[in-house]
Kinemage of the C-alpha trace (Angstrom):
@kinemage 1
@onewidth
@group {chain A} dominant
@subgroup {mainchain}
@vectorlist {calphas} color= white
{ca met a 1} P 0.003 -0.198 0.087
{ca ala a 2} L 1.320 3.925 -1.289
{ca arg a 3} L 1.953 5.930 1.988
{ca thr a 4} L -0.220 8.663 2.215
{ca lys a 5} L 0.845 12.053 1.699
{ca thr a 6} L -0.185 13.523 4.777
{ca ile a 7} L 0.806 17.211 4.861
{ca ala a 8} L 3.244 17.843 7.577
{ca met a 9} L 2.921 21.737 7.383
{ca ile a 10} L 1.793 24.580 5.385
{ca glu a 11} L 3.543 27.974 5.671
{ca leu a 12} L 2.294 31.506 4.345
{ca ser a 13} L 4.839 33.044 1.596
{ca ser a 14} L 2.605 35.677 0.370
{ca ile a 15} L -1.323 37.118 0.562
{ca glu a 16} L -2.581 39.517 -2.152
{ca gln a 17} L -5.766 40.944 -3.504
{ca thr a 18} L -5.825 40.427 -7.811
{ca gly a 19} L -7.704 41.814 -10.248
{ca thr a 20} L -9.873 38.708 -9.958
{ca gly a 21} L -10.091 38.012 -6.308
{ca phe a 22} L -8.032 36.886 -3.459
{ca arg a 23} L -5.429 34.689 -2.985
{ca met a 24} L -2.863 33.273 -0.457
{ca glu a 25} L 0.631 31.848 -1.553
{ca val a 26} L 1.783 28.853 0.356
{ca ile a 27} L 4.700 26.374 0.839
{ca ile a 28} L 3.103 22.887 1.491
{ca thr a 29} L 4.895 20.713 3.070
{ca arg a 30} L 4.369 16.885 2.605
{ca asn a 31} L 6.869 13.875 3.771
{ca gln a 32} L 9.629 16.472 3.264
{ca glu a 33} L 8.595 17.360 0.058
{ca pro a 34} L 7.636 21.136 -0.355
{ca ala a 35} L 5.372 22.572 -3.283
{ca leu a 36} L 4.407 25.789 -3.693
{ca cys a 37} L 0.772 26.653 -4.123
{ca ile a 38} L -1.899 29.367 -5.085
{ca ile a 39} L -5.134 29.254 -3.107
{ca ala a 40} L -7.878 31.306 -3.737
{ca ile a 41} L -9.570 32.968 -0.819
{ca asp a 42} L -12.573 34.845 -0.045
{ca glu a 43} L -12.213 38.530 0.974
{ca phe a 44} L -13.802 38.204 4.708
{ca thr a 45} L -10.747 36.015 5.021
{ca tyr a 46} L -8.089 37.865 3.506
{ca asn a 47} L -9.170 40.896 5.261
{ca glu a 48} L -9.228 39.377 8.945
{ca ile a 49} L -5.584 37.951 7.833
{ca ile a 50} L -4.573 41.150 6.862
{ca ala a 51} L -5.450 43.234 9.556
{ca leu a 52} L -2.775 40.664 11.437
{ca his a 53} L 0.101 42.014 9.312
{ca pro a 54} L 1.313 38.406 9.136
{ca leu a 55} L 4.637 39.457 6.514
{ca thr a 56} L 6.133 41.951 8.279
{ca ala a 57} L 9.050 39.424 9.445
{ca gly a 58} L 10.063 36.182 9.947
{ca arg a 59} L 7.873 33.286 8.963
{ca val a 60} L 4.553 32.468 9.355
{ca arg a 61} L 2.958 28.512 9.814
{ca met a 62} L -0.738 28.649 8.790
{ca ser a 63} L -3.575 26.395 10.995
{ca leu a 64} L -4.899 23.695 9.261
{ca tyr a 65} L -8.056 23.854 11.414
{ca ala a 66} L -11.145 25.933 12.209
{ca lys a 67} L -13.364 25.739 14.681
{ca trp a 68} L -17.186 27.026 14.560
{ca asp a 69} L -17.863 29.424 17.692
{ca pro a 70} L -21.727 29.190 18.231
{ca phe a 71} L -21.865 32.124 20.265
{ca arg a 72} L -20.382 34.147 18.106
{ca asn a 73} L -21.659 32.413 14.776
{ca arg a 74} L -18.582 32.489 12.754
{ca his a 75} L -15.195 30.358 12.370
{ca tyr a 76} L -11.753 31.211 13.688
{ca ser a 77} L -8.444 29.505 12.775
{ca ser a 78} L -4.729 30.766 13.585
{ca leu a 79} L -1.424 30.934 12.381
{ca ile a 80} L 1.891 31.822 14.141
{ca lys a 81} L 4.515 34.002 13.270
{ca met a 82} L 7.598 32.960 13.978
{ca asp a 83} L 11.149 34.580 14.321
{ca glu a 84} L 14.401 33.189 15.281
{ca arg a 85} L 13.409 32.578 18.667
{ca phe a 86} L 9.763 33.154 19.289
{ca gly a 87} L 6.199 32.186 18.352
{ca glu a 88} L 3.087 34.519 18.265
{ca thr a 89} L 0.000 32.716 17.724
{ca leu a 90} L -2.683 34.954 16.327
{ca tyr a 91} L -6.064 34.238 15.864
{ca phe a 92} L -8.660 35.566 13.417
{ca ala a 93} L -11.850 34.835 12.126
{ca cys a 94} L -12.860 33.315 8.688
{ca ala a 95} L -15.795 32.423 6.365
{ca glu a 96} L -16.866 28.868 6.181
{ca ser a 97} L -15.424 28.375 2.621
{ca tyr a 98} L -12.103 28.484 4.121
{ca ala a 99} L -12.613 26.379 6.767
{ca val a 100} L -13.873 23.916 4.018
{ca gln a 101} L -10.736 24.577 2.457
{ca leu a 102} L -8.803 23.601 5.507
{ca glu a 103} L -10.606 20.391 5.687
{ca gln a 104} L -9.728 19.512 2.181
{ca leu a 105} L -5.818 20.260 2.599
{ca arg a 106} L -5.963 18.020 6.177
{ca leu a 107} L -7.523 15.294 4.218
{ca ser a 108} L -6.154 15.149 0.692
{ca asp a 109} L -3.519 12.788 -0.595
{ca ser a 110} L -2.728 15.459 -3.303
{ca leu a 111} L -1.820 18.657 -3.680
{ca pro a 112} L -4.880 21.643 -4.385
{ca glu a 113} L -5.786 21.597 -7.859
{ca lys a 114} L -6.712 24.292 -10.505
{ca pro a 115} L -8.879 26.177 -10.269
{ca ala a 116} L -9.254 26.627 -6.557
{ca ala a 117} L -5.652 26.295 -6.108
{ca val a 118} L -2.320 25.597 -8.560
{ca ala a 119} L 0.506 23.952 -7.424
{ca glu a 120} L 3.979 23.132 -8.682
{ca lys a 121} L 7.182 21.878 -6.930
{ca val a 122} L 9.214 24.747 -5.217
{ca glu a 123} L 12.370 23.565 -6.904
{ca glu a 124} L 10.834 23.793 -10.523
{ca ala a 125} L 9.196 27.409 -10.072
{ca pro a 126} L 10.078 29.496 -12.343
{ca glu a 127} L 11.978 33.004 -11.656
{ca gln a 128} L 8.616 35.243 -11.482
{ca arg a 129} L 7.186 32.703 -9.181
{ca lys a 130} L 9.931 33.608 -6.637
{ca arg a 131} L 8.206 36.800 -5.920
{ca val a 132} L 7.405 36.850 -2.095
{ca leu a 133} L 5.151 39.327 -0.051
{ca gly a 134} L 6.931 40.739 3.329
{ca arg a 135} L 10.157 38.186 2.538
{ca lys a 136} L 11.768 36.137 0.128
{ca arg a 137} L 11.641 32.753 0.069
{ca ala a 138} L 15.231 32.391 -0.610
{ca thr a 139} L 15.710 33.178 2.878
{ca phe a 140} L 13.162 30.212 3.610
{ca ile a 141} L 15.508 27.525 1.464
{ca gly a 142} L 18.296 28.832 2.547
{ca lys a 143} L 17.848 28.601 6.366
{ca leu a 144} L 15.352 25.150 6.384
{ca ala a 145} L 18.054 22.893 7.489
{ca ser a 146} L 19.445 24.996 10.398
{ca arg a 147} L 15.946 25.968 11.658
{ca leu a 148} L 14.349 22.592 11.340
{ca ala a 149} L 14.559 21.432 14.841
{ca met a 150} L 12.758 25.151 15.746
{ca val a 151} L 10.286 24.676 13.064
{ca val a 152} L 9.520 20.996 13.690
{ca cys a 153} L 8.941 21.683 17.093
{ca leu a 154} L 6.747 25.041 16.888
{ca phe a 155} L 4.476 23.378 14.283
{ca phe a 156} L 3.724 20.545 16.349
{ca leu a 157} L 2.835 22.484 19.070
{ca phe a 158} L 0.751 24.704 16.424
{ca ala a 159} L -0.685 22.327 14.593
{ca ser a 160} L -1.829 19.382 17.318
{ca arg a 161} L -4.620 22.041 19.710
{ca thr a 162} L -8.255 22.983 21.753
{ca glu a 163} L -11.864 23.243 21.547
{ca asp a 164} L -15.447 23.617 20.412
{ca gly a 165} L -17.645 26.825 21.004
{ca met a 166} L -18.033 28.235 24.232
{ca phe a 167} L -20.645 27.042 26.461
{ca ser a 168} L -20.581 23.628 25.385
{ca asn a 169} L -19.413 23.587 22.115
{ca his a 170} L -16.214 26.100 21.964
{ca ala a 171} L -12.621 26.361 20.568
{ca asp a 172} L -10.390 27.204 22.916
{ca ala a 173} L -7.465 26.005 20.612
{ca leu a 174} L -7.527 25.512 17.042
{ca ser a 175} L -6.245 22.535 16.019
{ca pro a 176} L -6.303 19.206 17.755
{ca ala a 177} L -3.593 19.276 20.347
{ca ser a 178} L -2.253 23.068 19.458
{ca ile a 179} L 0.075 23.350 22.469
{ca asp a 180} L 0.253 20.222 23.583
{ca thr a 181} L 3.019 19.130 21.921
{ca val a 182} L 5.293 21.647 22.628
{ca leu a 183} L 8.297 20.133 23.888
{ca asp a 184} L 8.841 20.027 27.887
{ca glu a 185} L 11.962 22.143 27.625
{ca tyr a 186} L 9.743 25.182 26.176
{ca thr a 187} L 7.899 25.432 29.579
{ca ala a 188} L 10.980 27.433 31.058
{ca lys a 189} L 10.820 30.120 28.341
{ca ser a 190} L 8.520 32.892 28.338
{ca val a 191} L 6.953 33.435 24.577
{ca pro a 192} L 5.308 37.170 24.363
{ca thr a 193} L 2.456 36.955 22.694
{ca ala a 194} L -0.279 39.302 21.151
{ca ala a 195} L -2.987 36.350 21.338
{ca gly a 196} L -2.962 32.980 22.123
{ca pro a 197} L -1.407 30.589 24.870
{ca val a 198} L 2.087 31.811 26.100
{ca ile a 199} L 5.109 28.979 27.763
{ca glu a 200} L 5.856 29.953 30.933
{ca glu a 201} L 8.002 28.231 33.327
{ca thr a 202} L 6.457 25.351 35.690
{ca ile a 203} L 5.749 25.619 39.045
{ca pro a 204} L 7.690 23.751 41.788
{ca val a 205} L 5.719 21.291 43.404
{ca glu a 206} L 8.259 20.892 46.018
{ca asp a 207} L 7.528 24.743 47.395
{ca lys a 208} L 3.799 25.431 46.075
{ca lys a 209} L 1.768 22.378 47.706
{ca glu a 210} L -0.607 22.583 50.126
{ca glu a 211} L -0.692 19.636 53.022
{ca thr a 212} L -2.868 17.199 51.409
{ca ser a 213} L -1.597 13.887 52.545
{ca lys a 214} L -4.648 12.441 52.995
{ca leu a 215} L -6.400 12.979 49.404
{ca gly a 216} L -5.376 11.517 46.168
{ca tyr a 217} L -4.221 15.117 44.786
{ca glu a 218} L -2.188 17.934 45.772
{ca val a 219} L -2.922 21.537 45.073
{ca leu a 220} L -0.734 24.202 43.363
{ca glu a 221} L -0.784 27.619 44.096
{ca ala a 222} L -0.463 29.328 40.517
{ca asn a 223} L 2.217 31.870 40.066
{ca ile a 224} L 0.765 35.532 39.628
{ca asp a 225} L 3.407 36.499 37.799
{ca lys a 226} L 3.654 34.025 35.268
{ca tyr a 227} L 1.268 32.073 33.310
{ca thr a 228} L 1.038 28.532 34.304
{ca tyr a 229} L 1.685 26.138 31.483
{ca ser a 230} L 2.260 22.560 32.800
{ca val a 231} L 3.507 21.053 35.810
{ca pro a 232} L 6.173 18.873 37.268
{ca lys a 233} L 7.289 15.796 35.365
{ca gly a 234} L 5.442 13.126 37.887
{ca tyr a 235} L 2.128 14.713 38.495
{ca val a 236} L -0.667 15.269 36.282
{ca ala a 237} L -3.764 18.081 36.050
{ca leu a 238} L -7.391 17.287 34.970
{ca thr a 239} L -9.252 21.043 34.140
{ca phe a 240} L -12.902 21.050 32.530
{ca asp a 241} L -14.150 24.251 30.341
{ca asp a 242} L -16.771 25.913 29.366
{ca gly a 243} L -18.902 24.866 32.456
{ca pro a 244} L -21.191 24.620 34.512
{ca ser a 245} L -23.452 22.632 32.638
{ca glu a 246} L -25.862 19.147 33.297
{ca tyr a 247} L -22.883 16.815 33.401
{ca thr a 248} L -20.875 19.257 35.935
{ca glu a 249} L -22.093 17.226 38.770
{ca gln a 250} L -21.355 13.907 37.636
{ca ile a 251} L -18.094 15.068 36.563
{ca val a 252} L -17.769 15.781 40.078
{ca asp a 253} L -18.742 12.697 41.546
{ca ile a 254} L -16.670 10.566 39.486
{ca leu a 255} L -13.658 12.438 40.473
{ca lys a 256} L -14.576 11.989 44.159
{ca glu a 257} L -15.113 8.243 43.724
{ca his a 258} L -11.607 8.051 42.748
{ca asp a 259} L -10.130 10.104 45.205
{ca ile a 260} L -9.228 13.135 43.116
{ca ala a 261} L -9.945 16.585 42.225
{ca ala a 262} L -9.879 18.344 39.221
{ca thr a 263} L -9.761 22.402 37.680
{ca phe a 264} L -13.181 23.770 36.665
{ca leu a 265} L -13.128 26.968 34.471
{ca phe a 266} L -16.530 28.553 34.539
{ca val a 267} L -18.096 30.913 32.187
{ca gly a 268} L -20.234 33.537 33.892
{ca leu a 269} L -23.298 32.817 31.810
{ca asn a 270} L -23.434 29.341 32.227
{ca val a 271} L -23.224 30.019 36.270
{ca lys a 272} L -25.845 32.221 36.146
{ca his a 273} L -27.804 29.590 34.397
{ca asp a 274} L -27.293 26.656 36.438
{ca pro a 275} L -25.370 28.368 39.743
{ca glu a 276} L -26.290 24.706 42.004
{ca ala a 277} L -24.146 23.605 39.218
{ca ala a 278} L -21.144 25.786 39.738
{ca ala a 279} L -21.878 25.458 43.865
{ca tyr a 280} L -21.804 21.829 44.200
{ca ala a 281} L -18.152 22.168 42.535
{ca val a 282} L -17.034 24.239 44.964
{ca asp a 283} L -18.078 22.654 48.092
{ca asn a 284} L -17.247 19.461 46.808
{ca gly a 285} L -13.458 20.605 47.076
{ca met a 286} L -13.336 20.863 43.065
{ca ala a 287} L -10.569 23.917 42.347
{ca val a 288} L -13.302 26.773 40.243
{ca gly a 289} L -11.648 29.452 37.958
{ca asn a 290} L -12.984 31.905 35.645
{ca his a 291} L -13.438 31.343 31.650
{ca ser a 292} L -15.033 35.013 31.156
{ca trp a 293} L -18.492 36.176 31.496
{ca ala a 294} L -19.385 35.381 27.552
{ca his a 295} L -16.490 33.378 26.610
{ca asn a 296} L -15.549 36.180 23.998
{ca asn a 297} L -12.330 36.698 22.580
{ca leu a 298} L -10.744 39.303 25.250
{ca thr a 299} L -8.066 40.546 22.909
{ca lys a 300} L -10.534 42.574 20.907
{ca ser a 301} L -12.444 43.621 24.158
{ca thr a 302} L -11.349 47.301 25.824
{ca asp a 303} L -9.993 46.635 29.441
{ca glu a 304} L -13.303 48.238 31.105
{ca glu a 305} L -14.975 45.561 29.458
{ca asn a 306} L -12.568 42.907 30.534
{ca thr a 307} L -12.526 43.971 34.102
{ca asp a 308} L -16.268 43.779 34.293
{ca ser a 309} L -16.162 40.161 32.649
{ca ile a 310} L -14.037 38.574 34.946
{ca ala a 311} L -15.711 40.485 37.937
{ca arg a 312} L -18.650 39.286 37.389
{ca val a 313} L -17.790 36.170 36.985
{ca asn a 314} L -15.305 36.112 40.354
{ca glu a 315} L -18.494 37.737 42.321
{ca leu a 316} L -21.300 35.195 40.977
{ca ile a 317} L -19.486 31.967 41.766
{ca glu a 318} L -18.054 33.518 45.278
{ca ser a 319} L -21.788 33.995 46.136
{ca glu a 320} L -23.168 30.436 45.572
{ca ser a 321} L -20.763 28.847 47.366
{ca ala a 322} L -21.680 28.093 50.790
{ca asp a 323} L -18.590 28.470 51.623
{ca glu a 324} L -17.839 32.554 52.537
{ca asp a 325} L -14.362 32.112 52.153
{ca thr a 326} L -14.609 30.821 48.657
{ca val a 327} L -12.124 32.939 46.252
{ca val a 328} L -12.116 32.710 42.770
{ca asn a 329} L -8.469 33.493 41.214
{ca leu a 330} L -7.359 31.692 38.559
{ca phe a 331} L -8.260 32.651 34.782
{ca arg a 332} L -7.992 31.120 31.689
{ca pro a 333} L -8.883 33.161 28.848
{ca pro a 334} L -11.068 31.777 25.694
{ca tyr a 335} L -9.249 30.785 22.954
{ca gly a 336} L -6.397 30.856 24.932
{ca ala a 337} L -5.751 34.451 23.430
{ca ile a 338} L -3.957 36.800 25.737
{ca asn a 339} L -2.062 39.860 25.143
{ca asp a 340} L -0.389 42.552 27.257
{ca glu a 341} L -3.213 43.929 27.510
{ca val a 342} L -5.634 41.168 28.979
{ca lys a 343} L -2.747 39.885 31.013
{ca ala a 344} L -2.635 43.251 32.807
{ca val a 345} L -6.251 43.310 33.894
{ca ala a 346} L -6.232 39.891 34.881
{ca lys a 347} L -3.449 41.012 37.442
{ca arg a 348} L -5.104 43.723 38.682
{ca glu a 349} L -7.921 41.707 39.494
{ca gln a 350} L -5.287 39.108 40.986
{ca met a 351} L -5.842 36.523 38.683
{ca lys a 352} L -3.746 33.876 37.996
{ca val a 353} L -3.545 33.265 34.672
{ca leu a 354} L -4.149 28.840 33.984
{ca met a 355} L -3.238 27.727 30.517
{ca trp a 356} L -2.645 23.718 29.680
{ca asn a 357} L -0.189 21.815 27.288
{ca arg a 358} L -2.472 18.892 26.455
{ca asp a 359} L -5.391 18.546 24.494
{ca pro a 360} L -7.681 15.271 23.742
{ca val a 361} L -9.688 17.805 21.405
{ca asp a 362} L -12.767 15.725 23.399
{ca trp a 363} L -15.175 18.341 22.024
{ca lys a 364} L -15.114 16.624 18.801
{ca ala a 365} L -14.725 13.086 20.018
{ca lys a 366} L -17.148 10.769 18.071
{ca thr a 367} L -16.119 7.549 20.236
{ca lys a 368} L -14.934 7.830 23.984
{ca lys a 369} L -12.138 5.463 22.594
{ca gln a 370} L -10.963 8.504 20.579
{ca ile a 371} L -10.423 10.428 23.676
{ca leu a 372} L -9.224 7.404 25.691
{ca ser a 373} L -6.475 7.024 22.575
{ca tyr a 374} L -5.177 10.251 23.063
{ca phe a 375} L -4.192 10.229 26.523
{ca lys a 376} L -2.396 6.527 26.137
{ca gln a 377} L -0.333 8.252 22.588
{ca lys a 378} L 1.238 10.836 24.704
{ca ser a 379} L 3.125 10.904 27.673
{ca pro a 380} L 0.677 12.342 30.711
{ca ser a 381} L 3.675 13.206 32.865
{ca gly a 382} L 3.815 16.819 33.263
{ca gly a 383} L 0.485 17.506 31.755
{ca ile a 384} L -2.486 19.978 32.095
{ca tyr a 385} L -5.505 18.658 30.265
{ca val a 386} L -7.988 20.718 28.912
{ca met a 387} L -11.417 18.947 28.519
{ca his a 388} L -14.617 20.022 28.529
{ca glu a 389} L -18.041 19.352 30.002
{ca lys a 390} L -19.283 16.739 27.333
{ca lys a 391} L -21.121 13.296 27.546
{ca leu a 392} L -18.407 11.617 26.123
{ca thr a 393} L -15.689 12.944 28.312
{ca val a 394} L -17.997 11.635 31.547
{ca glu a 395} L -18.107 8.288 29.884
{ca ala a 396} L -14.532 8.159 29.415
{ca leu a 397} L -13.401 10.058 32.749
{ca pro a 398} L -13.255 6.524 34.844
{ca glu a 399} L -10.827 4.687 32.334
{ca ile a 400} L -8.649 8.302 32.404
{ca ile a 401} L -8.358 8.521 35.519
{ca gln a 402} L -7.692 4.674 35.938
{ca tyr a 403} L -4.848 4.941 33.092
{ca leu a 404} L -3.140 7.927 34.642
{ca lys a 405} L -3.135 6.626 37.928
{ca ser a 406} L -1.743 3.007 36.508
{ca lys a 407} L 1.244 5.481 35.326
{ca gln a 408} L 1.552 6.245 39.190
{ca leu a 409} L 1.413 10.235 38.456
{ca lys a 410} L 0.058 12.427 41.387
{ca phe a 411} L -3.112 14.835 40.644
{ca val a 412} L -3.043 18.176 41.085
{ca ile a 413} L -5.492 21.292 41.131
{ca phe a 414} L -4.702 24.986 41.078
{ca lys a 415} L -5.523 27.884 43.924
């Protein structure tokens, strides 16, 4: 059987408006075979990408995934701007036609065909095809070998990532594991981004854990000055986004049955709709954090709007808890989208930013087996898993816990 030539990476070479429409020039690499393609795109997606000024410097990797956000009624995708040291993840809205094009690129065993796209081998491209808006493709070819290791790491970081539409179907991450495949050595570096998860140093358990020897888990104190992106080797954390929901109490009960706890990141509107479920999680020892009021991209809102969003969620959760001492100080930005302004607002509100580095894409799973297979394909040690309050996730949870325990990992929650 012939080997399927799956796309390993797609790099933006140029994007422009022509007399007949809009197009992207990209370099698609399958099994280390690069080919230059011209892909026609719609005007809406073109304008959204151009607004990010993608080709001002460095190289640009395009996500092969788009997610539907039912709350904002639109698709979102993302790209990574890379220089010699850092990667900056930027998100943009896109048309349904663009989302379909991405899916076709992922699933197809051949390069795009005319008229939607014109493909040619990079090494056979005539001289006029070597024009690149924003940079020269010659630079790409010349530096490919020396930067291959970084490229592979950053691509797998990006092309593998988080989540479905908000509330019950949301898209924190825009590819089926986008941040979860980043190498552990990257977790000690700080990567400034305009939007998207930021890699920060791991929390040292020895210095931060509470005395929980009688429990099946430990409590880590997140750092208010740095994003929490992973936990030390030998530890694992389960987190659940977008609740509360009809499944919250069931998830809590399963966790308690196995003598562990997890961290829940709640959306304010969902707490307002089901305050009892939120209180149930808090009052049963789960860590509960803030996932914004309406699950919108906070990088597109004002400081005043973001301050109000965070404060309203905190006040609502704290007021519903039977424990008067309950304080909400964990924060996970929707879509993982965060910039300096959002970070500053979160810090003013005394919030600690909790990210993730493992994503089983449970929101998209068709069967329980698909969720379980993710946990067994990637080492769970040091992982913060982002999951969702879904029926299949609930069904898979007992086996997930049993598997993680079989690896002798220590469960943690955050405060």
